[in-house]
N, C-alpha and C positions, 0 to 999 in steps of 0.2 A: 415610406420605407423606414422599414421597425429601426431602434433607437441602437447603438451597439452591443451587447455584451458586456458589463468592466468586467474579471475576473483578475482576481489579487492570490494568486499560485505559493506552497511551501512547498519545498523536496520538489523544484521542480531536474531537480540535477540530478534527482536520483529511481532507481529501476524504475517503483511503482510510478512516480513524477513526469518522468521522459517521456515513462507513454501516452502517457493519458495526454501535457503539453501540445502532445506529436500529432493527436488528434486536432486538441482546441484549435491550436495554431492552420490546421487545415480551413476550417470554418470564418472566411469573410465576415459575418458577424462577432465575433470577439477579436478581442483587442486583450491582454495579458499579463497582467506584474508578476515579475517572478523573482521571490525572493532567497541568494541565495549568500553566501557567506562568499569574501574576496578570494579562497582556498578555496573554495568547492572542483571539486572535479565536475570539467564541461566537456567529458570528452565525449557523451550519451547525448547535448547535444549539444554539438560540436557549428553541425549545421541550425543551431538554432537561435545561435548569439547576435548575428544581423539581422530575422524576418521581423518587415512591416507592420507586427501586428505584439508584439512580446517587448516589450521593456523592460530591464534589467536593473536589480537596485543591490546594491552588498549590504547585507546588515550589521556586520562589523564596521562601519564606515557614515551608518550613516540611521538618523534617530525614525522611529516607525512611525514617533505622529507627525517627522514632520511629508514623510509619503500619504499621510491622509489629505493631507494637507494641501499636496499637489493635485493630486484621482479623485475622483470616484470612485468608486465601486460599487458594484453591482453585488457580486456573491465573494466571496474566501475558498478554498476552498487545500486544508492544509494537505497534506503530505506528512510535510517533513519525519521523520522516524528518525528513532537513537536504537534502538534493538537491542545493546546491552549482550550484544557477544566482549571474545576476550576480556581487556583489565579495565571496562567502559567504566568512569570515575558517574557514581551516584549519580553527582549534582551533574553532569550531563547527561545521559538520561532526563532529570527531571525536569529540564533548565528546555530542551527540545521535544519533550512530550506534554508535558505541559504549564508553565508562564510561557514559551514562545504563545503560542491556540492563548492562554489566558489574559494574553496580552492583548492578541491583536483583539481577540469574542468585544473586549475591555473597547478597543477602538474603538470597533467591527460595529458594539451598537452608539458608545458616540457620535459615528459621522454616519450614523444611519439608511448601514448599508441594510442591505436586506437579507443578504437569506449564507452563511455558515455552513459552507460541507465540513464533515473533522472521519478524517478515515482509522480506524477503530481498527480490533485484533479481538478473534472468538475467544482467543487464550485465560481463563480466568485469571482473576487479577489476583489468583497466592503465587500461581508458579513464578513468576521473579520480578524483576525493577519494573523491566517493561509494559507487563500487564497491570501491575498496581500504577503505575500511571497513565495508562488511559486510560483505566477506571476510575480518576481519580478526574482530567478533566471534562468528563463523562458528566461524574458532579454535576463538574459549574458546570455542563451545556444544559444539567435537566436546571436549574437555579437560574438560571437567563433565560428560561422559555419564554415567550410573553413578551419579549422584549424581541427579541429574532430570532427567522427561523434559525434551527436549527437542523440538520437531519447527518446522520449519525453512522456510514458504514464499516461494520464488523465486517473482517477476510477473513477467510479459512486462509489454506497451506496456497497461498501467490508461487505458480513460477514463470516461467522464462528463459530466453536469451537476454544475456550478458545482464545477468544478477550479479549481487555482489558471494565470494566462494562461501563465505563465511554460514551464509545461509546454508540449512541444509538444505537443500531438497539438490541447490548449487552444487554442496562441497559433493552428494553421488554423483553428480553426475559430472562431474570433473574426473572426481579418482576414478571411475568404472573405466571414461576413457583414454586416458593416463596409463591405465593397464596397475593401479599402485599396487601391492602383492597384501594389501589384510587391512579390514575394513573392523571397521571393531565398535559398536553398535548394541540396543538393545536390544530387550530381543524379538519389538518390532511388532506385541501388539496391541498396542493402538489403534484406535484408527482415528485416520481422517479422510477428509477431500483436498483435494488440492486440484486447483483451477487456475489453468492460462490465466496467462496478464490478457490475452487479448478481452479476456470474460468480465477480467474483473475493470477494465477503461472499460466496456461497455455497456457496467452497467450504472461509472458513476457521469458515464454521459447521459447516461434516463434518466437518471435524475436530475439531470443540470436539466436539460427536455420538458421535465414535469414539473414542474416546482408550483406549478401554478394549481394544484391536483392537488398534492401533501398537507398540510396539517400548517398551517402559519404557527407551529409555537414548537414541538423537536420530536420530528421521526428518527426510528432506530430501524435498516433494516443488515440483514443479514447476509452473507456477497459469500458461493458457493453452489457445484457442482448437486447432481443428482445425487447419488451415489459419492457413500464413507469407502475405502481397504480399510488394510492394516499398514504400519511403514513395515511393516518387513514383505507385503506381497507388491509396491508401492521398490524397492529396495530392488525386488526381483526383481517386475518389470521393464528400470529402466538395465537393469542387468542381463537383459539381454533382448535388447535395443540402444545394444552399443555392439554384442556383438563378443559381449567377453567374457569370458576361459579360462584366466589367470587369479584374478580378484578369489581373497578369500571374505568369505559372508564370514565371521563373524557373530554368530548375534545374538547377544546378551552377556560378552568381555562387557558392558558399561547399564550400567543402571538405570533408576529410571528417573528421571525427578522429584523430585518432592513435590509433594502434590499437584502430582501427574493424571492428566485428564484420559481414560484408556476408551471411550464409545464417545467420541461430538458427533451433536445429533446439532446440527444446523434447521431453522428453517427463512428457503426464500420467498418463501409467496406474496408476501411485500412484494419486492422486486416480483416476481414473474404478477401481481395482478397491474403490471405498470404495464409486464408488455416486453420486457426481458425473457434473456433465458441463454444457460448460457448454454454454444452453441460449438465450442471443441472439449473432445471429446482426451480422457487421459491419455489415450496411449497412441492419438494423432498429436498431442502438445507436445507430449514426450520425444518423439516424433522428428522433430519440427524444430527445438530448443535443441534439442543433436546435434541434427546437421548446421546445424544455425550456427554452435556450437563448433562442433570442425569445423568450419568455416576459418576460424576465427584465428 
């Protein structure tokens, strides 16, 4: 019988982390330790709080070093992210996206952890503080290559049910389901890949299942769908699928962000070489998401 895979995970109460945690918990071979804050919302994982193969630590109440002294880990998965939305303090963004994973990376090397899997973004570092902090940590991962196996997953726009409304995709879906009178949007000519949460989770699982076949140093993978569409077409598709005939879509009322990427190009060949494929079409994924949101 193979030894269990011991995983240390951050962000397990978030949208992406909770979806991944749920799938990992279904694997009898996985033993997962989740780092959260004592005040983290646990509504997405309430049924997992007492799961026999999951242990929870509040990192505002225990030193990270103590966790590594108590437990031996094979793999760290860093999903915790501060997107910097609203009036988020710059230091909070740096703390979640740079200092926390950097501390974990250092402890992982010190305690002989085999692999560190990082959640990154496709967004250019010049766009905002969130993307800048993500790319800064990627630089640190590059410097650690050779000391630990590092895997970086850069994600395109992912969506699904029960995400935060601060996220663009969820805001659009909720607004159109509610019949909001008007949505002020950019001209919407920028192209993006929209990938369903199930396909993002399957990409992480694919990486975990193929750690023996990828570089022992640093590997980078982009996670997206096969085709991109304009933001405008995405919003119009959501409007059609929600059967919304009342909301006025005011394209052009909002300016583009500074350094906005107008035509996102991703390369998923690395993941495809491992046997991964995105399986959920945009229309099917949106239908599933809209149906789930209507039940809330």
